[in-house]
N, C-alpha and C positions, 0 to 999 in steps of 0.2 A: 504493499500499501503507498504509495505517493506521500513521502509529508511536509506541507506548510508550518516552515516556521520563517516565521518575518523579521524584521532586518531591526525595526525598535519595537522591541513589545517592550509594555508596564504589568509585568510580573507583579504580583500582591501574593508571597505564601499564604499560605494556609486557607487561598479565597478559594479556589479549586485544580485537582490536580488534570494533565490531561489526558486522565485514562476516564474520570469524572464529567468529565466536559464530552469524550465522545459520547459519553452512555446516555446523559442529559439529548445529546444533538441524535442520539438514534433513536432512542425513548419518543420524540418529538417526530420523531420521523413515524415512526411504530403506528402508534397512537394517537399524534395532536398536539394541537394547544393544553386540551383536559388535564394531559399529565402532569400539566407545571400545577394547577389548584389543590393539586394535593403537599404531599410532603419529598416529593421529589429531589424538585430543583431547591428546595432549602431557601427560598430567602433570595436565590442568588439570580436566578432568573428573572426580569418582572415582565418582560414583555419580550413577542418575536415578532420579525422583520421577514417571511421570508418570502423572496426575490426572485427566487430558481425560473428561470425562464425569460427575464426580462436581462435587457440590456441595457449600457450607461446611453444617459444619464440616471434613469429609473434607481437606482439599488440604494446611491448615495445619497439621492434625494428622501426615498421613502425609508434609507434610516434616519435622517433628519429628524423628520415631519414625527419619529413616533417618540424620538430623544425631546424631541421641543414638547411633550405631553409626559416626559419621566421627570424625577424631584432627582435632583443632583445626587449618585450617590449608584441609584439604580441601576439596571443591566438591561440592555435585550443582545438578546440572541438572532446575528444579521446570516440569513443562509444565501449564499448564492452560486450562480453556477458562469457568471459572466467575468469572462479570463479579466480582466482590465480594472474588475472592483476591488480585488485582492490589494491591490498598487489604490485606487480610486478612496475604500474604505479605511484605510490606515492612514491617507494623507486628510484627508475630511476632519478624524475623530481628530487628531494634533491640532489641525485649521481651527476647530473649533472649540478645543480646551477638553474633548472629551480622552477617555482611556480604550485602550487597545489591549485587553486583560488575558484573550487567548485564543487562537487561535489553530484551527484546525484543516487536512483536504483530508475527508470523509465521503468516499466511493466517486462520484462523479462531479464534485462541489464542496465549496472554499465554506466554512465556519465562524466569524468572529463575536468573540464577546465582549461591547462597549460598552464600558461606564461614563456614561452620562455626570461631566465636570461641573464645569460654571455655564449656569442657566446661557442661552443663546439662544438666536433667532434661526438658528442656520446657515450662520454666514454666509461666506463666498462660494459653498459650496452649493444653497439650497438651488 
């Protein structure tokens, strides 16, 4: 299995391990968003932007729109199969003051865990 490791990574020790992150994503794929209503994500994931099948600039725009509805410190799971998005999502998060906490290549798509940093309006990536 191909592994995606971002160049810049804002890891938080003890937040979630790579295997736990993969488990969250795989459970979401098999069970849908209902799986996060219980104890599975344990407060780690507050929203999901599943933009598989959509191309640039939609993945970043959708991520920004959903982040605007979250509180500072809450996290969004972003799923995309757009090859450009793996670069754009990382750059958009940094430009908006958000943090890339986890990233993985799973099957035929990329998964990102973005934590909302300071309050923003979507910034230059809207």
